[in-house]
C-alpha positions as CSV (number, residue, x, y, z in Angstrom):
1,X,4.1,-15.0,14.6
2,X,1.4,-17.6,16.0
3,X,-2.1,-16.3,16.7
4,X,-1.8,-17.4,20.3
5,X,1.3,-15.3,20.6
6,X,-0.6,-12.1,19.1
7,X,-3.4,-12.7,21.7
8,X,-0.7,-13.0,24.4
9,X,0.8,-9.9,23.3
10,X,-2.6,-8.1,23.4
11,X,-3.1,-9.2,26.9
12,X,0.4,-7.4,27.8
13,X,-1.2,-4.3,26.2
14,X,-4.6,-4.2,27.7
15,X,-4.6,-5.9,31.0
16,X,-4.0,-4.4,34.3
17,X,-0.7,-5.0,35.9
18,X,-2.1,-7.3,38.6
19,X,-4.0,-9.3,36.0
20,X,-3.3,-13.2,35.2
21,X,-1.3,-13.2,31.9
22,X,-1.6,-16.3,29.8
23,X,2.0,-16.2,28.7
24,X,3.1,-16.2,32.5
25,X,0.8,-19.1,33.7
26,X,2.4,-21.4,36.2
27,X,1.7,-24.3,33.9
28,X,-0.2,-27.7,33.9
29,X,0.1,-30.6,36.0
30,X,1.6,-32.5,32.8
31,X,3.6,-30.4,30.4
32,X,2.0,-30.2,26.8
33,X,2.6,-28.6,23.6
34,X,0.9,-25.2,23.3
35,X,-1.9,-24.6,20.9
36,X,-1.2,-22.5,18.0
37,X,-4.4,-20.5,18.2
38,X,-5.8,-20.3,21.9
39,X,-3.8,-19.1,24.9
40,X,-3.9,-21.7,27.8
41,X,-6.8,-20.1,29.8
42,X,-9.0,-20.2,26.8
43,X,-7.9,-23.8,26.4
44,X,-9.1,-24.5,30.0
45,X,-12.3,-22.8,29.2
46,X,-12.9,-25.0,26.2
47,X,-12.0,-28.2,27.9
48,X,-14.4,-27.7,30.6
49,X,-17.2,-26.6,28.4
50,X,-16.8,-29.8,26.3
51,X,-16.6,-32.1,29.3
52,X,-19.3,-34.8,30.3
53,X,-19.3,-33.3,33.9
54,X,-20.3,-29.8,32.7
55,X,-23.1,-31.2,30.6
56,X,-24.4,-33.1,33.5
57,X,-24.9,-29.9,35.6
58,X,-28.2,-29.2,33.5
59,X,-29.9,-32.0,35.8
60,X,-28.5,-31.2,39.2
61,X,-30.5,-29.2,41.7
62,X,-29.4,-25.6,42.7
63,X,-31.9,-25.0,45.4
64,X,-35.2,-26.3,44.7
65,X,-35.3,-30.3,44.5
66,X,-37.4,-31.4,41.3
67,X,-39.5,-28.2,41.1
68,X,-42.6,-28.3,39.0
69,X,-41.8,-25.8,36.3
70,X,-39.3,-25.1,33.6
71,X,-37.9,-21.7,34.9
72,X,-36.3,-22.5,38.3
73,X,-32.4,-22.7,38.3
74,X,-30.4,-25.9,37.9
75,X,-26.7,-26.2,38.6
76,X,-26.0,-25.5,34.9
77,X,-28.1,-22.2,34.7
78,X,-26.4,-21.1,38.1
79,X,-22.9,-21.7,36.4
80,X,-23.8,-19.6,33.5
81,X,-25.0,-16.8,35.5
82,X,-21.9,-16.9,37.6
83,X,-19.9,-16.8,34.6
84,X,-21.7,-13.9,32.9
85,X,-21.4,-11.8,36.2
86,X,-17.8,-12.6,36.6
87,X,-16.9,-11.9,32.9
88,X,-18.5,-8.4,33.3
89,X,-16.5,-7.4,36.4
90,X,-13.2,-9.0,34.8
91,X,-13.6,-6.9,31.6
92,X,-14.4,-3.8,33.5
93,X,-11.4,-4.2,35.8
94,X,-9.1,-5.2,32.7
95,X,-8.5,-8.7,34.3
96,X,-8.2,-11.9,32.3
97,X,-11.7,-13.0,30.9
98,X,-10.6,-16.3,29.8
99,X,-9.3,-17.5,33.2
100,X,-12.4,-15.8,34.7
101,X,-14.6,-17.8,32.7
102,X,-12.8,-21.1,32.9
103,X,-13.0,-20.9,36.7
104,X,-16.6,-20.0,36.6
105,X,-17.6,-22.8,34.3
106,X,-15.6,-25.3,36.6
107,X,-16.4,-24.2,40.0
108,X,-19.3,-26.4,40.6
109,X,-18.3,-29.4,38.1
110,X,-18.0,-31.8,41.0
111,X,-21.3,-30.9,42.8
112,X,-23.7,-33.7,43.9
113,X,-27.1,-34.4,42.9
114,X,-29.9,-32.6,45.1
115,X,-27.6,-29.6,45.8
116,X,-26.1,-29.1,49.2
117,X,-28.5,-31.8,50.6
118,X,-26.5,-34.3,48.4
119,X,-23.3,-32.8,49.6
120,X,-24.3,-33.1,53.3
121,X,-25.3,-36.5,53.0
122,X,-21.9,-37.6,51.5
123,X,-20.0,-35.6,54.1
124,X,-21.8,-37.5,56.7
125,X,-21.5,-40.9,55.5
126,X,-18.2,-40.8,54.1
127,X,-15.4,-41.4,56.7
128,X,-12.9,-39.3,54.7
129,X,-15.5,-36.3,54.3
130,X,-16.8,-34.7,51.2
131,X,-16.6,-31.1,50.0
132,X,-17.7,-30.0,46.4
133,X,-14.9,-27.8,45.9
134,X,-12.4,-30.3,46.4
135,X,-14.7,-32.8,44.3
136,X,-14.5,-30.2,41.4
137,X,-10.9,-30.2,41.4
138,X,-10.6,-33.9,41.5
139,X,-13.1,-34.2,38.8
140,X,-10.9,-32.0,36.5
141,X,-7.7,-33.6,37.5
142,X,-8.5,-37.3,37.8
143,X,-12.0,-38.3,36.7
144,X,-12.7,-36.7,33.5
145,X,-12.1,-38.3,30.2
146,X,-12.3,-41.7,31.7
147,X,-9.5,-41.0,34.2
148,X,-7.2,-39.0,32.0
149,X,-8.2,-35.7,33.5
150,X,-8.5,-32.2,31.7
151,X,-4.9,-31.2,32.5
152,X,-5.8,-27.5,33.3
153,X,-3.7,-24.8,34.4
154,X,-2.6,-24.0,38.0
155,X,-4.5,-20.8,38.1
156,X,-7.9,-22.4,36.7
157,X,-7.3,-25.3,39.2
158,X,-6.7,-23.0,42.1
159,X,-9.8,-20.8,41.5
160,X,-12.1,-23.8,41.3
161,X,-10.6,-25.2,44.7
162,X,-11.0,-21.8,46.3
163,X,-14.4,-20.5,45.0
164,X,-16.2,-20.7,48.4
165,X,-16.3,-18.2,51.2
166,X,-13.6,-20.1,53.0
167,X,-11.4,-20.1,50.1
168,X,-8.6,-17.9,49.4
169,X,-7.7,-17.8,45.6
170,X,-4.3,-16.8,44.5
171,X,-5.5,-14.8,41.4
172,X,-7.8,-11.8,41.1
173,X,-9.7,-13.8,38.6
174,X,-10.4,-16.4,41.2
175,X,-11.5,-13.8,43.6
176,X,-14.1,-12.5,41.0
177,X,-15.7,-15.9,40.7
178,X,-15.6,-16.4,44.3
179,X,-17.6,-13.1,44.9
180,X,-19.8,-13.7,41.7
181,X,-20.9,-17.0,42.9
182,X,-22.4,-15.3,45.8
183,X,-24.2,-12.5,44.1
184,X,-25.6,-14.9,41.6
185,X,-27.1,-17.0,44.2
186,X,-28.5,-14.0,46.0
187,X,-30.1,-12.9,42.7
188,X,-31.7,-16.3,41.5
189,X,-32.5,-17.8,44.7
190,X,-34.6,-15.0,45.5
191,X,-36.0,-15.0,42.1
192,X,-36.9,-18.7,42.3
193,X,-38.3,-18.2,45.9
194,X,-40.8,-15.5,44.7
195,X,-41.8,-17.6,41.6
196,X,-42.5,-20.5,44.0
197,X,-44.6,-18.3,46.2
198,X,-42.3,-18.9,49.2
199,X,-41.5,-15.2,49.7
200,X,-42.4,-11.7,48.2
201,X,-40.2,-8.8,47.2
202,X,-41.7,-6.8,49.7
203,X,-40.5,-9.0,52.7
204,X,-36.9,-7.8,52.1
205,X,-36.3,-5.4,55.1
206,X,-36.1,-1.7,54.4
207,X,-32.6,-1.4,55.6
208,X,-31.4,-3.8,53.3
209,X,-33.5,-2.8,50.2
210,X,-32.4,0.9,50.8
211,X,-28.8,-0.1,50.1
212,X,-29.2,-3.0,47.7
213,X,-32.2,-1.9,45.8
214,X,-35.9,-2.7,45.8
215,X,-36.1,-5.3,42.9
216,X,-34.1,-8.4,41.7
217,X,-32.5,-6.3,38.8
218,X,-31.8,-3.4,41.0
219,X,-29.8,-5.6,43.5
220,X,-27.8,-7.4,40.9
221,X,-27.0,-3.9,39.3
222,X,-25.8,-2.6,42.7
223,X,-23.6,-5.7,43.5
224,X,-21.7,-5.5,40.2
225,X,-21.4,-1.9,39.9
226,X,-20.2,-1.5,43.6
227,X,-17.6,-4.4,43.1
228,X,-16.1,-2.5,40.0
229,X,-16.1,0.9,41.8
230,X,-14.5,-0.4,44.8
231,X,-12.0,-2.4,43.0
232,X,-10.9,-0.3,40.0
233,X,-7.4,0.7,39.9
234,X,-6.6,-1.6,42.8
235,X,-5.3,-5.2,43.2
236,X,-8.3,-6.2,45.2
237,X,-11.8,-7.6,44.5
238,X,-14.3,-6.4,47.2
239,X,-17.5,-4.5,48.1
240,X,-17.8,-1.2,49.7
241,X,-18.3,-1.4,53.4
242,X,-21.9,-0.3,53.2
243,X,-22.9,-2.8,50.4
244,X,-20.8,-5.7,52.0
245,X,-22.7,-5.1,55.4
246,X,-26.1,-5.2,53.6
247,X,-25.1,-8.2,51.7
248,X,-24.4,-10.0,55.1
249,X,-27.9,-9.0,56.2
250,X,-29.4,-10.2,53.0
251,X,-27.6,-13.6,53.0
252,X,-29.1,-13.9,56.7
253,X,-32.5,-13.0,55.5
254,X,-32.4,-15.8,52.7
255,X,-31.4,-18.3,55.3
256,X,-34.1,-17.5,57.6
257,X,-36.8,-17.3,54.8
258,X,-35.7,-19.5,52.1
259,X,-32.9,-21.8,52.7
260,X,-34.6,-23.1,55.9
261,X,-38.2,-22.8,54.8
262,X,-40.0,-26.0,54.9
263,X,-42.0,-25.1,51.9
264,X,-38.7,-25.0,49.9
265,X,-36.7,-27.6,51.7
266,X,-39.3,-30.1,52.6
267,X,-38.0,-32.7,50.3
268,X,-34.4,-32.4,51.3
269,X,-34.4,-35.2,54.0
270,X,-35.8,-37.5,51.2
271,X,-32.8,-36.6,49.1
272,X,-30.3,-37.1,51.7
273,X,-31.7,-40.4,52.7
274,X,-31.6,-41.5,49.0
275,X,-27.9,-40.4,48.5
276,X,-26.9,-42.2,51.8
277,X,-28.7,-45.3,50.8
278,X,-26.9,-45.4,47.4
279,X,-23.7,-44.6,49.0
280,X,-24.2,-47.7,51.4
281,X,-25.1,-49.9,48.6
282,X,-22.3,-49.0,46.2
283,X,-19.7,-49.3,49.0
284,X,-20.9,-52.8,49.6
285,X,-21.0,-53.6,45.8
286,X,-17.9,-52.0,44.7
287,X,-17.5,-54.2,41.8
288,X,-20.7,-52.7,40.2
289,X,-18.9,-49.2,39.8
290,X,-17.5,-48.2,36.3
291,X,-14.1,-49.7,35.3
292,X,-12.5,-46.2,35.2
293,X,-13.2,-45.7,38.9
294,X,-12.3,-49.2,40.0
295,X,-8.8,-48.3,38.6
296,X,-8.6,-45.7,41.1
297,X,-8.2,-48.5,43.8
298,X,-5.0,-49.8,42.2
299,X,-3.7,-46.0,42.4
300,X,-4.4,-46.0,46.0
301,X,-7.8,-44.4,46.3
302,X,-10.0,-45.9,49.0
303,X,-13.4,-47.7,48.3
304,X,-15.1,-44.8,50.3
305,X,-13.5,-42.2,47.9
306,X,-14.4,-43.8,44.6
307,X,-18.0,-44.4,46.0
308,X,-18.1,-40.7,46.5
309,X,-16.9,-40.0,43.0
310,X,-19.7,-42.3,41.4
311,X,-22.5,-40.8,43.6
312,X,-21.4,-37.1,43.4
313,X,-21.2,-37.4,39.3
314,X,-24.9,-38.4,39.2
315,X,-27.7,-36.2,38.2
316,X,-30.8,-36.1,40.2
317,X,-32.8,-38.1,37.5
318,X,-30.0,-40.9,37.3
319,X,-29.8,-41.1,41.2
320,X,-33.5,-41.4,41.4
321,X,-33.5,-44.0,38.8
322,X,-30.8,-46.1,40.4
323,X,-32.7,-45.9,43.7
324,X,-35.8,-47.0,42.1
325,X,-34.1,-49.9,40.3
326,X,-32.4,-51.2,43.3
327,X,-34.9,-50.7,46.3
328,X,-38.4,-50.1,44.9
329,X,-40.2,-53.3,43.9
330,X,-41.3,-53.6,40.3
331,X,-44.3,-55.4,38.6
332,X,-43.5,-59.1,37.8
333,X,-43.2,-59.4,33.9
């Protein structure tokens, strides 16, 4: 018996009845021969981890644009924290850890430079609109590996597409990533805001802290334990009503005190202007885009869409470099 088949059999013995089983996957966009060692969701995880798009997350903004310090989160560290939280929950609930991790590692792989500021800018200037969840799916399907794509399973692709609050993932593993994304940014955005002197722990209202905890670690511990306790033995992923209500109030608190705080967001208009300017430039100079993107024109994609592909794949540093090269005068040599 192949090692992969042994691992698949082990899933049948260990996982909950409502888990996603590797041997029962709905398959890939393009059929391919199975690996003799790795089940399909483990292969998905490995493909995402080794992709160029994943590596670029290390230089993409999470919340704070170009922060002065080494310990602020990037899109990469956010992704890893989502993955860790999600795997902890999946393991406790006897769901598929490989699928959970694959979705978590890929959920933001199509995100723009400068975080949601870059996303807003592209959505504003592109007539077709822009959404980072859709771009993440487009990245793994069509753009990675010079246009070959990663050929991931249906379950991983569905979880990536539906990881936002508005999404409705078809697997419980996708639902875990969806909720883990929220608790990860609740935790690390508050941590970064405290580090940046924007807010203090004591600013959290007592009615929230009394439910979720009076420290960063206490809140994260409350969220994860509550999700596990509330979902255990049931085909659902959810918080208890009390914790869910407090989480909504905490999110409102973060929006009022961090996400709209001029001290934290003062650079975002500049970032949006930079992204919009690059978009307009490359849309007018489409021949300067990489060859693998220009091939998408022959496959029916619009100039606007492939321009978004190029801009959204940029890291913060690369976007700034392109802007300086194109629009900032240089000394005469």
